[in-house]
Structure formats: structure tokens, C-alpha cells
C-alpha positions in Angstrom: -115.5 43.3 162.6 -116.4 39.6 162.6 -116.0 37.8 165.9 -113.5 35.4 164.4 -111.4 38.3 163.3 -111.3 39.8 166.7 -109.4 36.8 168.0 -106.5 37.4 165.5 -104.8 39.8 167.9 -101.4 39.5 166.1 -102.9 40.7 162.9 -104.5 43.6 164.7 -101.1 44.8 166.0 -99.9 48.2 164.9 -96.5 49.7 166.1 -97.0 52.2 168.9 -100.4 51.0 170.2 -100.4 50.5 173.9 -102.9 48.9 176.3 -101.7 50.7 179.4 -99.3 53.3 180.8 -96.4 52.3 183.0 -94.6 54.6 185.4 -91.1 55.7 184.8 -88.5 53.0 185.8 -87.1 54.1 189.2 -85.0 50.9 189.7 -81.2 51.5 189.6 -79.5 50.1 186.6 -78.0 46.7 187.2 -76.0 44.3 185.1 -78.4 41.5 184.4 -75.7 39.2 183.3 -74.2 39.3 186.8 -77.5 38.0 188.2 -78.4 35.5 185.4 -76.4 33.2 183.2 -75.9 34.7 179.8 -78.0 32.0 178.1 -81.0 33.2 180.1 -80.7 36.9 179.1 -82.9 38.0 176.2 -81.0 39.9 173.6 -84.0 41.2 171.6 -87.4 42.5 172.6 -90.1 39.8 172.4 -92.4 40.1 169.4 -95.6 40.8 171.3 -98.7 42.2 169.6 -99.1 46.0 170.0 -102.8 46.7 170.6 -105.0 49.2 172.5 -106.7 48.3 175.8 -110.1 48.2 174.1 -108.8 45.7 171.5 -107.3 43.6 174.2 -110.5 43.6 176.2 -112.6 42.6 173.2 -110.1 39.9 172.3 -110.4 38.1 175.6 -114.1 38.7 175.8 -114.6 37.1 172.4 -112.5 34.1 173.5 -114.5 33.8 176.7 -117.7 33.4 174.7 -116.2 30.4 173.0 -115.7 28.6 176.3 -118.3 26.1 177.6 -118.9 25.9 181.3 -121.6 24.9 183.8 -122.7 28.5 184.0 -123.4 28.6 180.3 -124.9 25.2 179.5 -125.8 21.6 180.4 -122.7 19.4 181.2 -123.8 15.7 181.1 -120.3 14.3 181.5 -120.8 10.9 183.0 -118.8 10.2 186.2 -117.7 13.8 186.4 -120.6 15.2 188.3 -120.5 18.6 186.6 -123.1 20.2 188.8 -123.8 23.9 189.4 -121.5 25.7 191.8 -123.7 28.0 194.0 -122.4 31.5 194.0 -122.8 31.8 197.8 -119.9 29.3 198.1 -117.7 31.7 196.1 -118.6 34.6 198.4 -117.7 32.6 201.5 -114.4 31.4 200.1 -113.5 34.9 199.2 -114.1 36.5 202.6 -111.0 38.4 203.5 -110.6 36.5 206.8 -110.3 33.3 204.8 -108.9 34.3 201.4 -106.1 36.4 202.8 -104.7 33.9 205.3 -101.3 32.4 204.9 -101.0 28.6 205.5 -98.1 29.1 207.9 -99.6 31.7 210.1 -99.3 30.8 213.8 -102.1 28.6 215.0 -103.5 31.1 217.6 -104.1 33.6 214.7 -106.1 31.2 212.5 -108.4 29.4 215.0 -111.5 30.3 213.0 -110.1 28.7 209.8 -108.9 25.7 211.7 -112.3 25.3 213.3 -114.0 25.3 209.8 -111.6 22.7 208.6 -112.1 20.5 211.6 -115.9 20.8 211.2 -115.6 19.9 207.6 -113.5 16.8 208.5 -116.2 15.8 211.0 -119.0 16.3 208.5 -117.2 14.2 205.9 -116.5 11.5 208.5 -120.3 11.3 209.3 -121.3 11.3 205.6 -118.9 8.5 204.8 -119.1 6.4 208.0 -115.4 6.8 208.7 -113.6 7.5 212.0 -111.2 10.2 210.9 -110.5 12.4 207.8 -107.6 14.3 206.3 -108.1 17.2 203.9 -104.6 17.1 202.5 -105.2 15.3 199.2 -105.3 17.6 196.3 -107.8 15.6 194.1 -109.4 12.2 193.7 -106.5 10.3 192.2 -104.2 11.8 194.9 -106.7 10.5 197.5 -106.6 7.1 195.9 -102.8 6.9 196.2 -103.0 8.3 199.7 -105.5 5.6 200.8 -103.5 2.8 199.2 -100.3 4.0 200.8 -102.0 3.7 204.2 -103.3 0.2 203.4 -99.7 -0.7 202.3 -98.3 0.7 205.6 -100.8 -1.3 207.6 -100.0 -4.6 205.9 -96.3 -3.9 206.3 -96.7 -3.1 210.0 -98.5 -6.5 210.3 -95.7 -8.3 208.5 -97.8 -9.2 205.5 -95.6 -8.0 202.8 -96.9 -10.7 200.5 -100.0 -8.6 199.9 -99.0 -7.1 196.6 -102.2 -7.1 194.6 -105.1 -4.7 194.3 -108.3 -5.9 192.7 -110.0 -3.5 190.3 -113.3 -4.0 188.3 -113.0 -3.8 184.6 -115.5 -0.9 184.6 -113.4 1.1 187.1 -112.1 4.6 186.6 -108.7 4.5 184.9 -107.1 6.2 187.9 -107.8 3.1 190.1 -105.3 0.7 188.5 -102.9 3.6 187.9 -103.0 4.6 191.5 -102.4 1.0 192.5 -99.4 0.8 190.3 -97.9 4.1 191.6 -98.4 2.9 195.2 -96.3 -0.2 194.4 -99.1 -2.7 193.9 -100.0 -5.0 191.0 -103.5 -4.3 189.7 -105.7 -7.3 189.1 -108.9 -7.0 187.0 -112.2 -8.6 188.1 -114.9 -9.0 185.5 -118.3 -7.5 185.2 -121.2 -9.9 185.0 -124.3 -9.8 182.8 -126.0 -7.5 185.3 -123.3 -4.9 185.0 -122.0 -5.7 188.5 -118.9 -7.3 189.9 -118.8 -11.0 188.9 -118.8 -12.6 192.3 -117.4 -16.0 191.2 -114.5 -14.2 189.5 -113.9 -12.1 192.6 -113.5 -15.2 194.7 -111.1 -16.6 192.1 -108.8 -13.6 192.2 -108.9 -13.1 196.0 -106.2 -14.7 198.1 -103.4 -14.3 200.6 -101.7 -11.8 198.2 -104.7 -9.5 198.1 -104.0 -6.1 199.6 -107.3 -4.4 198.7 -110.3 -4.2 196.5 -110.9 -0.7 194.9 -114.6 -0.1 194.1 -116.9 2.6 193.1 -120.5 2.2 194.3 -122.6 3.0 192.4 -120.2 1.8 189.7 -119.3 3.6 186.5 -122.3 2.0 184.7 -124.5 3.8 187.2 -125.5 0.7 189.0 -125.4 0.0 192.7 -123.3 -3.0 193.7 -126.0 -4.9 195.5 -123.6 -7.7 196.6 -121.3 -5.2 198.4 -121.8 -6.8 201.9 -120.8 -10.2 200.5 -117.8 -8.6 198.7 -116.6 -7.0 201.9 -116.8 -10.4 203.7 -114.8 -12.1 200.9 -112.0 -9.4 201.0 -111.9 -9.1 204.8 -111.9 -12.9 205.3 -108.8 -13.0 203.0 -107.1 -10.3 205.1 -107.5 -7.5 202.5 -109.1 -4.0 202.8 -111.8 -2.2 200.9 -111.1 1.1 199.2 -114.1 3.3 198.2 -113.7 5.6 195.1 -116.0 8.5 196.0 -116.4 9.8 192.5 -120.0 8.7 192.4 -121.1 9.7 195.8 -123.7 12.1 194.4 -126.0 9.1 194.2 -125.9 7.9 197.8 -125.0 11.0 199.8 -127.3 11.0 202.9 -128.8 7.7 201.9 -126.0 5.1 202.5 -122.5 5.3 203.8 -119.4 3.5 202.6 -118.6 2.6 206.2 -121.8 0.7 206.5 -121.1 -1.2 203.3 -117.8 -2.4 204.8 -115.2 0.0 203.3 -112.1 0.8 205.3 -110.8 3.8 203.3 -112.8 6.4 201.3 -111.9 9.4 199.2 -114.4 12.1 198.4 -114.3 14.5 195.4 -115.2 17.9 196.9 -115.0 19.4 193.5 -117.7 17.0 192.3 -120.2 16.0 195.0 -119.8 19.2 197.1 -119.8 21.8 194.3 -116.2 23.1 194.1 -115.7 24.3 190.6 -113.8 21.8 188.5 -112.7 21.0 185.0 -109.8 22.3 183.0 -107.3 20.7 185.4 -108.5 21.8 188.8 -108.3 22.9 191.4 -109.7 19.9 193.2 -109.8 18.4 196.6 -109.9 14.7 197.6 -110.2 14.3 201.4 -109.5 10.7 202.6 -111.4 9.1 205.5 -110.4 5.9 207.3 -111.7 3.4 209.8 -110.1 3.2 213.3 -107.4 0.6 212.3 -105.9 3.0 209.7 -106.1 6.2 211.7 -102.4 6.0 212.8 -101.3 6.0 209.2 -103.1 9.2 208.1 -100.7 11.8 206.6 -99.2 14.3 209.0 -99.9 16.8 210.3 -103.5 15.9 211.3 -105.8 18.7 212.4 -107.1 17.9 215.9 -109.0 19.7 218.7 -107.3 20.0 222.0 -109.7 21.3 224.6 -111.0 24.5 223.0 -108.0 24.9 220.7 -107.4 23.6 217.2 -103.9 22.5 216.3 -101.8 20.5 213.9 -100.6 17.2 215.3 -97.1 16.4 213.9 -96.3 13.7 216.4 -97.5 10.7 214.3 -94.8 8.1 214.1 -96.7 5.7 211.9 -98.0 8.3 209.5 -97.2 7.8 205.8 -95.7 11.3 205.8 -96.7 14.6 204.3 -98.4 14.2 200.9 -98.9 17.9 200.0 -97.4 21.3 200.8 -99.5 23.2 203.3 -102.8 21.6 204.4 -104.9 20.9 201.3 -106.7 23.1 198.8 -108.2 25.4 201.4 -110.5 27.5 199.1 -112.1 24.4 197.6 -112.6 23.0 201.1 -114.3 26.2 202.3 -116.7 26.0 199.3 -117.6 22.5 200.3 -118.1 23.6 203.9 -120.5 26.4 202.8 -122.4 24.0 200.6 -122.9 21.5 203.4 -124.1 24.1 205.9 -126.4 25.7 203.4 -128.0 22.4 202.3 -128.2 20.7 205.7 -128.8 17.0 206.1 -132.2 17.0 204.5 -130.9 19.0 201.5 -128.1 16.4 200.9 -130.8 13.7 201.0 -132.7 15.5 198.3 -129.6 16.0 196.2 -129.2 12.2 195.9 -132.9 11.7 195.3 -133.1 14.3 192.5 -129.8 13.1 190.9 -131.2 9.6 190.6 -134.6 10.8 189.4 -133.1 12.9 186.7 -130.9 10.1 185.4 -133.7 7.6 185.3 -136.0 10.1 183.5 -133.4 10.7 180.8 -132.6 7.0 180.5 -136.3 6.3 179.9 -136.7 9.0 177.3 -133.8 7.8 175.3 -134.4 4.1 175.7 -136.4 3.7 172.4 -133.7 5.4 170.3 -130.4 3.9 171.7 -129.3 0.6 173.0 -129.4 0.3 176.8 -127.0 -2.4 177.8 -128.3 -2.7 181.4 -132.0 -2.0 181.5 -132.5 -1.9 185.3 -133.0 1.3 187.2 -129.8 3.3 187.4 -128.5 5.6 190.1 -127.0 9.1 189.3 -125.8 8.2 185.7 -126.4 5.6 183.0 -124.8 4.3 179.9 -126.1 4.2 176.3 -124.7 2.3 173.4 -124.5 3.5 169.8 -124.3 0.0 168.4 -127.6 0.6 166.6 -126.2 3.7 165.0 -122.8 2.1 164.3 -124.6 -0.3 161.9 -125.6 2.8 159.9 -122.0 4.1 159.9 -122.5 6.6 162.7 -120.4 6.1 165.9 -120.6 7.6 169.4 -117.9 10.1 168.5 -120.0 11.4 165.6 -123.1 11.7 167.9 -120.9 13.7 170.4 -119.7 16.0 167.6 -123.3 16.6 166.4 -124.5 17.5 169.9 -122.2 20.6 169.7 -124.4 21.9 166.9 -127.4 21.6 169.2 -125.6 23.7 171.9 -124.9 20.8 174.3 -121.6 19.6 175.7 -121.4 15.9 174.8 -121.5 13.1 177.4 -118.5 11.0 178.2 -117.9 8.6 175.3 -116.1 5.3 175.0 -116.1 4.8 178.8 -116.5 2.4 180.5 -114.4 0.4 178.1 -116.5 -2.8 178.5 -119.5 -1.2 176.7 -119.3 -1.0 172.9 -119.8 2.6 171.5 -120.5 3.7 175.1 -122.0 7.1 176.0 -122.2 7.8 179.7 -124.7 10.5 180.8 -124.9 12.1 184.2 -127.5 14.9 184.5 -126.9 15.7 188.2 -129.6 17.1 190.5 -129.3 20.7 189.5 -130.8 20.6 186.0 -134.5 21.3 185.3 -136.9 19.1 183.5 -136.9 21.5 180.6 -133.2 21.2 180.2 -133.3 17.4 180.4 -136.1 17.4 177.7 -134.1 19.7 175.4 -131.1 17.4 175.7 -133.3 14.3 175.1 -134.9 16.0 172.1 -131.5 16.7 170.6 -130.3 13.1 171.2 -133.5 11.8 169.6 -133.1 14.1 166.6 -129.5 12.9 166.1 -130.7 9.3 166.2 -133.2 10.1 163.5 -130.5 11.9 161.5 -128.3 8.8 161.7 -131.1 6.9 159.9 -132.2 9.5 157.4 -129.1 11.6 156.7 -126.0 10.0 158.3 -123.6 12.3 156.4 -125.0 15.3 158.4 -123.8 13.6 161.6 -120.6 12.3 160.2 -119.5 15.8 159.1 -120.5 17.5 162.3 -120.0 19.9 163.9 -121.3 22.5 161.5 -122.0 25.5 163.8 -118.8 25.8 165.8 -115.9 28.2 165.2 -113.7 25.2 164.2 -115.1 22.4 162.2 -114.2 18.7 162.8 -110.5 18.2 163.3 -108.2 15.4 162.2 -108.0 14.2 165.8 -105.1 11.7 165.1 -103.0 14.4 163.5 -103.9 16.9 166.2 -102.7 14.5 168.8 -99.5 13.5 167.0 -98.6 16.8 165.4 -100.1 19.5 167.7 -99.6 23.2 166.9 -98.8 24.8 170.2 -97.9 28.3 169.2 -99.1 31.1 167.0 -98.3 30.8 163.3 -98.9 33.6 160.9 -101.4 32.6 158.2 
């Protein structure tokens, strides 16, 4: 049987086949309609496929082989930091004494878990240069909103309700202006200059008495370090605003520089990126938020604190912005990050950043002759290419991404940042070998040559995948979300 036929589990269905044996029903008969409204009671059996256990196992095994993940291949998604998740982290997070806890167990019964969380908070505070950290935030964007709500609470406590604007670079992650809007602020765009950095003259123009904060990623989404960050901090602070650090790109500076030393007042960290919690496909994530001393009173409650030799939750926080998540954060992802930090140590975290920067610059240099490099200076953990040269031949960044699938690679991020035409953003991370980087570079170079010699080959890609190129506009506007018999 062909692999593609194995997935057609409805067509394999035969009446009477069973994938398991259930015990006799020993529950007394009840009148379901007395428990549920009549509209919610099914009148007919659902039309589910009837298959054997072996067929079912082969079906899902075949589907799993069609998935692409970090354990099966290179994942160069720029700004996503799709690095390898060490399996020791999984072992630690699954230890019964951690995995089987309930969040609302009494504090005396979970002192070990509370200690690990408190030590993780302290480690993140040291890495970011912050005074205190909360682990509640579920992901990066949730952390952004949390940080902005604290900044808002501080300004309101100071009677500065006129501070309604948050400055965001035009190269920022889309979550930045979105989070500002959800937090009740008006996002204001600051331009990127010819160096790929924040335009300092424009920043001065848009900063004023109505400025609440500047949201910044450093290195930015072009993979470049904002070398004027100290001057930026002075401009914002002198105007009475605060600096928010988007920690999505921390893989480039971890152990080398701290946002606190750069002048940032609030930081979120993506544990599912920088600290190897598995991510992609919607989660789970974790986005702890750290703050400087002035903002500590506004951290969400409860805050985990150490009282003598005991760890406890501090609910008595009258200035806190409130509770932002049920329970106390994504505990399993936090424990994976804790295991990663302890296994790497401070020197290991230094080396992570060094190798991430080295890998990115190596790839950039190899691809430089074949693609346009809008910002030719050394990058940090990621870099951007432009397919403008290929666009003149009729081949766009999307086509190159599709063709990469035929070479067995997940494509990089495309069309982001928005201020680079035909953008492709590549982040190799520190975990990939030189051989893998060379294979990826060879594929990209081969596609560049195909664009010149046989552009239709690229335009019609992918050729080797289970499904060929889709009509993406139709798929978005008229999605097929349920099984349909052919």
C-alpha cells in the first residue's frame, strides 16, 4: 500500500473492524435528556472510520513522517530561534515529583518545586540585569502586554496619564504594536536608517511628554545590534518614558550583555526560544518578565518570594496589576529552562551566543555572492537576504522558500521585516553543525542558479512533497476544514 493511501483512513473503513476492546458498560442507565438540553443530545451514531488497531497505528505513523520538526531537520526561521531541545530537559520536566504536582497543593508540600522556580527567577534576573522576575506570562506577546501594563500603572500612579504613546521601530515584531494597542496605548513608528538601525533623528522627533515607552529588540530583527542604545535610553528617560526590551533575540547576547546595562526598565524572555523549551505549532511557551526596582511593586500577583528558609506566594501586593494567568505560569516549560541553565552553566551560555553569531555570519558570507545583502555589516544571531536580484528574473522569495522544500529544508522566514524588499530572514542558531550549514547554503546557491537558468523549475515548486503548490489565496479564503469523500 502506498504511503499516501495509508492516510485515507476513511476509505480503509470496513464495518465491524475495531481498534480496541472496551469492557461491558457497568454504569446505570440514565436519561441523558434530563442532564443535557435536547439540542445537545446526539440522535445518531457518529460516522467514524472503523479500522483495526494496526491500521490506526500505521495511519498516525505515516502522518508523523510528514511533519517537520527540529528533531528531523534544520529550522532556519529567522527571529524564532528554533534550536535543538536537549532531551535531558525533557527527562527533568517529566520527573514524577515535578510532573505530578497540582498547582494548588499547599506550599509546605511543594517547597522543592517552589525553590526551583525561585532559582529560575534569580537566574533570569541576573542574565537580564533586572531586579525581580515573574514567571506567570504564558509567552512572549503575553509578556509584552504584562510589561506595558506595569509601565502604564507606574505612569498613572505618578499622575502622568498624558503618556499614551509607545514608540516601536518599523522593523519590530508585529506583536509589539499589537501589544501596545491591547494595553491601551497608541503605537508610534520610528524609522530605520540606512545602517539598519533606529533613526536617531526621527526618534528625537517622535519622543515627547506623551511618550510612555520605547519597545525595542536588540539585536533588532535585521540581526543588527543597536549600537546607539545608551543614547536612546537617555532620550527616552529624559522625556520621562521607559524602555521595554523584547527578548526574542536574546540568543545573540546571552552572557555577553544585559538589557539592564543598556538602560532597559522591563524585559521579557522567551524561554521556549533562548532556553530550549520546545515551541512551534502554537505552544506551549513561557515569557517571564523582569523589571527594575521602580516597577517591582506592579509585578503581577502572587509573586514567589523566599521568607527565611521557606518559599511562598506573596498575594499582598496592593499596587500589582493583578493576576494575568491561571496558576503560576507554564511550569513544565520553566523546568526545561531551569535544567538547560544548570547543565550549560555561565560559560556554556557565553558559548551559545558566540556560536550563534559565528554560524549566522558564516552563512551570510557564503550566500553573499548569490543574494542581495541589504546591510553588509557583521550580523548577530540572524541576518536578512533580499531576493530582489531573483525577482528581476520572475522568481520571488516565496518561490525560493517553496523550492527549498524539495531540498529537504524548512524555509527561512520570508517577507519579514517588512522594510526589506523580498526579505528572507535566516537564523541558524548555535546548535547546527558546519556540515548542516553548508548543505543549506549549497541548496540556496543551487536555487539561485536555477532562478537564472530554469526559473519555471522554481516557480512550480515544490515537486517532491505530498502536496504540490497550493493556491494560497484560495486556501486562506475558502479553507477546507473537514474530511470530504473524493
